[in-house]
C-alpha positions as CSV (number, residue, x, y, z in Angstrom):
1,M,-5.1,19.9,-10.2
2,S,-1.9,21.9,-10.6
3,S,1.4,20.4,-9.5
4,K,1.9,23.2,-6.9
5,K,-1.5,22.6,-5.4
6,R,-1.0,18.9,-5.3
7,F,2.4,19.4,-3.6
8,A,0.8,21.7,-1.0
9,I,-1.9,19.2,-0.3
10,N,0.6,16.3,0.0
11,V,2.8,18.3,2.4
12,V,-0.1,19.4,4.6
13,T,-1.6,15.9,4.8
14,N,1.8,14.4,5.5
15,W,2.2,16.9,8.3
16,I,-1.2,16.2,9.8
17,A,-0.4,12.4,9.6
18,M,3.0,13.1,11.2
19,A,1.4,15.1,14.0
20,V,-1.1,12.3,14.7
21,G,1.8,9.8,14.5
22,M,3.7,11.8,17.1
23,V,1.0,13.0,19.5
24,V,-0.8,9.7,19.9
25,P,2.3,7.6,20.7
26,F,3.6,10.5,22.9
27,F,0.6,10.2,25.2
28,L,0.3,6.4,24.8
29,A,3.9,5.5,25.7
30,P,3.7,6.3,29.4
31,F,0.4,4.5,29.7
32,V,1.8,1.3,28.0
33,V,5.0,1.4,30.1
34,R,3.0,1.7,33.4
35,H,0.7,-1.2,32.5
36,L,3.3,-3.5,31.0
37,G,6.3,-2.6,33.2
38,A,9.9,-2.0,31.9
39,T,10.7,-5.7,31.3
40,I,7.6,-6.6,29.2
41,Y,7.8,-3.3,27.4
42,G,11.4,-4.0,26.6
43,I,10.4,-7.4,25.2
44,W,7.8,-5.6,23.0
45,I,10.4,-3.2,21.7
46,L,12.8,-6.1,20.9
47,A,10.1,-8.0,19.1
48,V,9.3,-5.0,16.9
49,S,13.0,-4.3,16.3
50,T,13.7,-7.9,15.4
51,A,10.8,-8.1,13.0
52,A,11.8,-4.8,11.4
53,Y,14.9,-6.6,10.0
54,L,12.6,-8.4,7.7
55,N,12.0,-5.1,5.9
56,M,15.4,-5.7,4.3
57,L,13.7,-8.3,2.2
58,D,11.9,-5.5,0.5
59,L,15.1,-5.5,-1.7
60,G,14.5,-1.8,-2.6
61,L,11.4,-2.7,-4.7
62,R,9.2,-0.1,-3.1
63,S,11.5,2.7,-4.2
64,A,11.9,1.1,-7.6
65,I,8.1,0.9,-8.2
66,T,7.7,4.6,-7.2
67,R,10.6,5.6,-9.5
68,F,9.4,3.5,-12.5
69,V,5.7,4.4,-12.3
70,S,6.4,8.1,-11.7
71,K,8.7,8.2,-14.7
72,S,6.3,6.3,-16.9
73,A,3.4,8.5,-15.8
74,T,5.4,11.6,-16.8
75,E,6.3,10.1,-20.2
76,G,2.7,8.8,-20.7
77,D,3.9,5.1,-21.0
78,T,1.2,3.1,-19.2
79,Q,2.4,-0.2,-20.6
80,A,5.8,0.3,-19.0
81,A,4.2,1.1,-15.7
82,Q,2.1,-2.1,-15.9
83,K,5.1,-4.2,-16.6
84,A,6.9,-2.8,-13.6
85,I,3.9,-3.4,-11.3
86,A,3.4,-6.9,-12.5
87,A,7.1,-7.8,-12.1
88,T,7.3,-6.3,-8.6
89,L,4.2,-8.2,-7.5
90,W,5.5,-11.5,-8.8
91,F,8.9,-11.0,-7.1
92,R,7.4,-9.8,-3.8
93,G,5.0,-12.7,-3.7
94,L,7.9,-15.1,-3.7
95,I,9.7,-13.1,-1.1
96,A,6.7,-13.0,1.2
97,A,6.5,-16.8,1.1
98,V,10.1,-17.0,2.2
99,M,9.4,-14.4,4.9
100,V,6.8,-16.6,6.5
101,L,9.4,-19.4,7.0
102,I,11.8,-16.9,8.4
103,S,9.2,-15.6,10.8
104,I,8.7,-19.1,12.2
105,A,12.4,-19.5,12.7
106,L,12.7,-16.1,14.4
107,S,9.9,-17.0,16.9
108,I,11.7,-20.2,17.8
109,W,15.1,-18.6,18.4
110,F,13.9,-15.3,20.0
111,G,13.9,-16.7,23.5
112,K,17.4,-18.0,23.1
113,I,18.9,-14.8,21.8
114,F,17.8,-12.5,24.5
115,K,17.7,-12.9,28.3
116,I,13.9,-13.2,28.7
117,P,12.3,-14.4,32.0
118,H,11.1,-18.1,31.6
119,D,7.4,-17.3,32.1
120,L,7.5,-14.7,29.3
121,V,9.3,-16.8,26.6
122,R,6.2,-18.2,25.0
123,P,4.3,-14.9,24.8
124,A,7.5,-13.3,23.5
125,Q,7.8,-15.9,20.7
126,V,4.2,-15.5,19.6
127,T,4.7,-11.7,19.6
128,V,7.7,-11.7,17.4
129,L,5.9,-14.2,15.0
130,L,2.9,-11.9,14.6
131,C,5.0,-8.8,14.2
132,S,7.0,-10.6,11.5
133,L,3.9,-11.8,9.7
134,G,2.7,-8.2,9.8
135,V,5.8,-7.1,8.0
136,A,5.2,-9.9,5.4
137,S,1.7,-8.5,4.7
138,T,3.0,-5.0,4.2
139,L,5.7,-6.3,1.8
140,V,3.1,-7.2,-0.9
141,A,0.9,-4.2,-0.2
142,G,4.0,-2.0,-0.4
143,V,3.8,-2.3,-4.2
144,Y,0.5,-0.5,-4.1
145,G,1.8,2.0,-1.6
146,G,4.7,2.7,-4.0
147,V,2.2,3.3,-6.8
148,L,0.2,5.8,-4.7
149,R,3.5,7.7,-4.0
150,A,4.3,7.7,-7.7
151,I,1.1,9.3,-8.6
152,N,1.5,11.9,-5.8
153,R,-1.4,10.6,-3.7
154,F,0.3,11.2,-0.4
155,D,-3.0,12.5,1.0
156,V,-4.4,8.9,0.7
157,L,-1.4,7.4,2.3
158,S,-1.5,9.9,5.1
159,G,-5.2,9.1,5.6
160,I,-4.4,5.4,5.9
161,T,-1.6,6.2,8.3
162,M,-3.7,8.4,10.5
163,T,-6.5,5.9,10.7
164,Q,-4.1,3.1,11.5
165,T,-2.5,5.2,14.3
166,L,-5.8,6.2,15.9
167,V,-7.4,2.8,15.7
168,R,-4.3,1.1,17.1
169,A,-4.2,3.5,20.0
170,V,-7.8,2.9,21.0
171,G,-7.3,-0.9,20.8
172,V,-4.1,-0.7,23.0
173,I,-5.9,1.3,25.6
174,L,-8.9,-1.1,25.8
175,I,-6.7,-4.1,25.8
176,L,-4.4,-3.0,28.7
177,R,-7.3,-1.6,30.7
178,S,-9.1,-5.0,30.4
179,G,-6.1,-6.6,32.0
180,H,-4.7,-8.3,28.9
181,G,-1.0,-8.3,28.2
182,L,1.7,-8.8,25.6
183,L,0.0,-11.6,23.6
184,V,-3.3,-9.8,22.9
185,L,-1.4,-6.7,22.1
186,A,0.6,-8.5,19.4
187,I,-2.6,-9.9,17.9
188,W,-4.1,-6.5,17.7
189,E,-1.0,-5.1,16.1
190,F,-1.2,-7.7,13.4
191,V,-4.8,-6.9,12.7
192,I,-4.1,-3.2,12.3
193,V,-1.1,-3.7,10.0
194,F,-2.9,-6.2,7.8
195,G,-5.9,-3.8,7.6
196,S,-3.6,-1.0,6.4
197,A,-2.1,-3.2,3.8
198,V,-5.6,-4.1,2.4
199,S,-6.4,-0.3,2.4
200,E,-3.4,0.5,0.2
201,F,-4.4,-2.2,-2.2
202,V,-8.0,-1.0,-2.5
203,F,-7.1,2.7,-3.0
204,A,-4.4,2.0,-5.6
205,F,-6.9,-0.1,-7.6
206,K,-9.4,2.8,-7.5
207,L,-7.0,5.7,-8.2
208,Y,-4.6,4.1,-10.8
209,P,-6.5,1.7,-13.1
210,P,-3.3,0.3,-14.6
211,C,-2.8,-1.5,-11.3
212,R,-5.6,-3.9,-12.3
213,I,-3.4,-6.5,-13.9
214,L,-2.8,-10.2,-13.6
215,V,0.3,-11.2,-11.8
216,F,2.5,-13.0,-14.2
217,R,6.1,-13.9,-14.5
218,P,7.9,-10.9,-15.9
219,D,10.1,-10.8,-18.9
220,M,13.8,-10.7,-18.0
221,K,14.3,-7.2,-19.5
222,T,11.8,-5.7,-17.1
223,L,13.0,-7.6,-14.2
224,K,16.7,-6.7,-14.9
225,S,15.8,-3.0,-15.2
226,I,13.9,-3.0,-11.9
227,W,16.7,-5.0,-10.1
228,S,19.3,-2.7,-11.4
229,Y,17.6,0.2,-9.5
230,S,16.3,-1.7,-6.5
231,F,19.5,-3.5,-5.6
232,K,21.2,-0.2,-4.8
233,A,18.1,0.8,-2.8
234,F,18.3,-2.6,-1.1
235,V,21.8,-1.9,0.2
236,I,20.6,1.4,1.6
237,I,17.6,-0.3,3.3
238,V,19.9,-2.8,4.9
239,A,22.1,0.0,6.2
240,V,19.1,1.9,7.6
241,Q,17.9,-1.2,9.4
242,I,21.2,-1.7,11.0
243,V,21.5,2.0,12.0
244,F,18.0,2.4,13.4
245,Y,17.1,-1.0,14.8
246,T,20.4,-2.7,15.8
247,D,20.8,-0.4,18.8
248,N,17.9,-1.9,20.8
249,V,19.0,-5.4,19.8
250,V,22.6,-4.7,21.0
251,V,21.3,-3.3,24.3
252,G,19.0,-6.3,24.8
253,A,21.7,-8.8,24.0
254,F,24.6,-7.3,25.9
255,L,22.9,-5.6,28.8
256,S,19.3,-6.6,29.7
257,V,15.8,-6.5,28.4
258,G,14.7,-3.9,31.0
259,V,17.5,-1.5,29.9
260,V,16.0,-1.5,26.4
261,T,13.2,0.7,27.7
262,F,15.6,3.4,28.7
263,Y,17.2,3.4,25.2
264,S,13.9,3.1,23.3
265,I,12.5,6.2,25.1
266,A,15.4,8.3,23.8
267,G,15.4,6.7,20.4
268,S,11.6,7.3,19.9
269,L,12.0,11.0,20.7
270,A,14.9,11.3,18.2
271,M,12.7,9.5,15.7
272,Y,9.6,11.7,16.4
273,S,11.7,14.9,16.0
274,G,12.9,13.7,12.6
275,Q,9.5,12.7,11.4
276,I,8.4,16.3,10.9
277,A,11.0,16.9,8.2
278,T,10.5,13.4,6.8
279,A,6.8,14.1,6.2
280,M,7.8,16.8,3.8
281,G,10.8,15.0,2.3
282,S,8.8,12.0,1.2
283,T,7.1,14.2,-1.4
284,F,10.4,15.2,-3.0
285,M,11.3,11.9,-4.6
286,P,8.5,11.8,-7.2
287,M,9.0,15.5,-7.9
288,A,12.7,14.9,-8.5
289,S,11.8,12.0,-10.9
290,G,9.4,14.3,-12.8
291,F,12.1,17.0,-13.1
292,D,14.7,14.5,-14.2
293,A,12.4,13.0,-16.8
294,S,11.7,16.4,-18.3
295,G,15.4,17.5,-18.1
296,N,14.7,20.4,-15.7
297,A,18.0,20.7,-13.9
298,A,17.3,24.2,-12.6
299,N,14.2,23.0,-10.6
300,L,16.2,20.1,-9.2
301,K,18.8,22.5,-7.8
302,K,16.1,24.8,-6.4
303,L,14.3,21.7,-4.9
304,L,17.5,20.7,-3.1
305,V,18.3,24.1,-1.6
306,R,14.7,25.0,-0.6
307,G,13.9,21.5,0.6
308,T,17.0,21.5,2.8
309,Q,16.2,24.9,4.3
310,A,12.6,23.8,5.0
311,M,13.6,20.5,6.6
312,L,16.1,22.2,8.9
313,G,13.7,25.0,9.6
314,L,11.1,22.5,10.9
315,M,13.6,20.3,12.8
316,L,15.9,22.7,14.5
317,P,13.5,24.2,17.0
318,I,12.5,20.8,18.1
319,G,16.0,19.4,18.1
320,I,17.4,22.3,20.1
321,T,14.6,22.1,22.6
322,L,15.3,18.3,23.1
323,L,19.0,18.8,23.2
324,L,19.0,21.5,25.9
325,R,15.8,20.5,27.8
326,G,15.4,16.8,27.0
327,K,16.1,15.6,30.5
328,T,13.5,17.9,31.9
329,F,11.0,16.8,29.3
330,I,11.6,13.1,29.8
331,G,11.3,13.4,33.5
332,L,7.8,15.1,33.1
333,W,6.8,12.7,30.3
334,M,7.9,9.2,31.4
335,G,9.0,9.7,35.0
336,P,12.0,11.0,36.8
337,Q,13.6,7.5,36.9
338,F,14.2,7.8,33.1
339,S,15.3,11.4,33.1
340,E,19.1,11.2,33.4
341,T,19.9,8.0,31.4
342,S,17.4,8.5,28.6
343,G,18.1,12.2,28.4
344,T,21.8,11.7,28.0
345,I,21.2,9.1,25.2
346,L,18.9,11.5,23.5
347,Q,21.5,14.3,23.5
348,I,24.1,11.9,21.9
349,L,21.6,10.8,19.2
350,L,20.6,14.4,18.3
351,I,24.1,15.4,17.4
352,S,24.0,13.2,14.3
353,Q,20.3,13.8,13.6
354,F,21.1,17.4,12.6
355,F,23.3,16.1,9.7
356,S,20.9,13.4,8.6
357,I,18.1,15.9,8.4
358,A,20.3,18.5,6.6
359,N,21.1,15.9,3.8
360,A,17.6,14.2,3.7
361,T,16.5,16.3,0.7
362,A,19.6,15.3,-1.2
363,G,18.9,11.7,-0.4
364,Q,15.3,11.9,-1.8
365,I,16.6,13.5,-4.9
366,A,19.3,10.8,-5.3
367,Y,16.5,8.2,-5.4
368,G,14.4,10.2,-7.7
369,I,17.1,10.7,-10.4
370,N,18.5,7.1,-10.0
371,K,21.9,8.3,-8.7
372,H,21.9,6.3,-5.5
373,K,24.6,3.8,-6.4
374,T,27.4,5.6,-4.5
375,V,24.8,6.4,-1.7
376,A,24.4,2.6,-1.2
377,T,28.2,2.1,-0.9
378,W,28.6,4.8,1.7
379,A,25.5,3.6,3.5
380,A,26.9,0.1,3.8
381,A,30.2,1.5,5.2
382,E,28.3,3.6,7.7
383,A,26.2,0.6,8.8
384,A,29.4,-1.5,9.3
385,L,31.1,1.3,11.3
386,N,27.9,1.8,13.4
387,L,27.6,-1.8,14.3
388,G,31.3,-2.2,15.0
389,L,31.5,0.9,17.2
390,S,28.3,-0.1,19.1
391,L,29.7,-3.6,19.8
392,I,33.0,-2.2,21.0
393,L,31.7,0.7,23.0
394,V,28.8,-1.2,24.7
395,K,31.5,-3.3,26.5
396,T,33.4,-0.3,27.7
397,I,30.9,2.5,28.5
398,G,27.6,0.5,28.4
399,I,24.4,1.9,27.1
400,Y,25.9,5.3,26.2
401,G,28.4,3.5,23.9
402,V,25.6,2.2,21.7
403,A,24.4,5.7,21.2
404,W,27.9,7.0,20.5
405,G,28.4,4.3,17.9
406,T,25.3,5.4,16.0
407,S,26.0,9.1,16.3
408,I,29.7,9.0,15.3
409,S,29.1,6.8,12.2
410,L,26.1,8.9,11.0
411,T,28.0,12.2,11.5
412,L,31.1,11.1,9.6
413,N,29.0,9.8,6.6
414,H,27.0,13.0,6.3
415,L,29.9,15.3,6.6
416,I,32.3,13.5,4.2
417,F,30.0,12.0,1.5
418,W,26.9,14.2,0.9
419,P,28.4,17.6,0.2
420,R,30.7,16.0,-2.4
421,F,27.7,14.0,-3.9
422,V,25.7,17.3,-4.3
423,K,28.6,18.9,-6.1
424,R,29.2,16.0,-8.5
425,E,25.6,15.0,-9.3
426,L,23.7,18.3,-9.1
427,G,26.5,20.8,-9.9
428,I,26.1,22.9,-6.7
429,P,29.5,23.9,-5.2
430,V,30.0,22.7,-1.6
431,P,30.3,26.2,0.0
432,I,27.1,27.3,-1.7
433,Y,25.3,24.1,-0.6
434,L,26.6,24.4,3.0
435,W,25.7,28.1,3.3
436,Q,22.4,28.3,1.4
437,G,21.1,24.9,2.6
438,W,22.6,24.5,6.1
439,G,24.2,27.7,7.2
440,K,21.5,30.4,7.0
441,V,18.9,28.3,8.8
442,T,21.3,27.2,11.4
443,L,22.4,30.7,12.1
444,C,18.7,31.6,12.6
445,S,18.6,29.0,15.4
446,L,21.4,30.5,17.6
447,P,19.2,33.1,19.3
448,Y,16.6,30.5,19.9
449,A,19.2,28.1,21.4
450,L,20.3,30.8,23.8
451,A,16.7,31.6,24.8
452,T,16.0,27.9,25.3
453,Y,19.1,27.5,27.5
454,L,18.1,30.4,29.7
455,A,14.6,29.1,29.9
456,D,15.8,25.8,31.2
457,R,18.0,27.4,33.8
458,R,15.4,29.8,35.1
459,W,12.1,28.1,34.6
460,H,11.3,24.8,36.2
461,P,8.0,23.5,34.9
462,G,5.9,21.2,37.1
463,S,3.9,19.6,34.3
464,L,4.0,18.9,30.6
465,S,1.5,21.7,29.9
466,A,3.8,24.2,31.6
467,F,6.8,22.9,29.6
468,F,5.0,23.3,26.3
469,L,3.8,26.7,27.3
470,Q,7.4,27.7,27.9
471,V,8.5,26.4,24.6
472,A,5.6,28.3,22.8
473,L,6.7,31.5,24.5
474,V,10.3,31.1,23.3
475,L,9.5,29.9,19.8
476,P,8.8,33.4,18.3
477,V,12.6,34.1,18.8
478,F,13.3,31.5,16.0
479,A,10.5,32.9,13.8
480,L,11.8,36.4,14.1
481,S,15.4,35.4,13.3
482,A,14.2,33.4,10.3
483,L,12.2,36.4,9.0
484,I,15.2,38.7,9.3
485,M,17.5,36.2,7.6
486,F,15.1,35.4,4.8
487,N,13.5,38.8,4.4
488,D,14.1,39.1,0.7
489,D,12.6,35.6,0.0
490,A,9.6,36.4,2.2
491,M,9.0,39.7,0.4
492,A,9.3,38.0,-3.0
493,L,6.8,35.4,-1.9
494,F,4.4,38.0,-0.6
495,R,4.6,39.9,-3.9
496,R,3.9,36.8,-5.9
497,W,0.9,36.0,-3.7
498,R,-0.4,39.6,-4.1
499,T,0.0,39.5,-7.8
500,S,-1.9,36.2,-8.0
501,R,-4.7,37.6,-6.0
502,L,-5.0,40.7,-8.3
503,Q,-5.0,38.5,-11.3
504,S,-7.8,36.3,-9.8
505,A,-9.8,39.4,-9.0
506,Q,-9.4,40.7,-12.6
507,T,-10.5,37.4,-14.0
508,I,-13.6,37.3,-11.8
509,S,-14.5,40.9,-12.9
């Protein structure tokens, strides 16, 4: 299969998986909140957020295995790929054993860290224990997930993700309708996560035979090479965990468990809106590794510019809609009691999300070409600033202060660091990167933003279906603006498509 066709399949399946991953939780969240209540739902979010910190023990090895196997596959060096896989499995096995002990400690201390009602302490402890053990199981299976990414089998990973999402949702509905609560929900979550881990293992064995190796203690040269790459990725992972999961923990520790629900609603919407671009961006890393291994700098530059445009083109209509109409949407979705508080938090978070999406392609390329050392340094600084600002502002302006701490730190990092990184590592001048990558697509969104603002002022939907219908009626404004702005590119693409069709017809004749 050609690389272009494989890339197209990967992107489409990632989008389908992303759509399932957004739509299912979207309809499931109000159902879960109604059945559990704000307090128990807040405990669930805190348990998931706390267990997520264990992902830091990945130590960057998932990215490392993707990079090494992708590079080895391009160079045809199967032995190097096997050494990397064996070393990573050995290392992760040791880490998983440590993680089990940490999980037990977390479950013991969970009730003492947060203000949890006395009758819910024991279920909360079991919940965080099972969530943590689920993370431990994915740690080992992540090696095989990294291999599937390296060989560009995102379609398989997307299939596993979709199945996981759908089966999880069906189980949650049945559990809550049967009158069960937090504890059974946690058991079901562990079963689903463990099943997905086994699936990655099975498919990697089938699709990449070099995976079928014995786990042995690696030689120091291989381990040192992997650690040199993964340590920098590990610093970034730690920073990401602090940025995206500390907010709920800070809210739960300094305010209350019930308030976590208000923050998590806004945070989940911001996450969903970013997942659309992320579904495409995840395919860029192995592509960048392949271009780097073959010395194709021109395609790396093209990947950066086109990837950035595509990501912003996908994200901006959603981001603008949530920024200008988020309060209306949340009131229809979760209930009017969440509209004002969660809507304001969402608006604050979306400010920084624009910049993180705009630089997401550059981040994937940095991983792919092993140029993420300085990325790690800046990510650590961003995480420290984020945590510091959140702790300071939560005491002065409450829940909104936590959101501002995240938004300010993210925005500063993406404005100061990434344009300079692109110029230094990829040789693209900052003005060209900002205009070609960011500016043209952003300019296309201004008419859509005006139309969305007017729609919110004049139309008052009474249901979610009416809201989505209004968005669909306004969306062509963005499409028309993009067609005008990128008219030359669209015509060139059309001419290439027409030429390929003529050549195919001649070949058949």
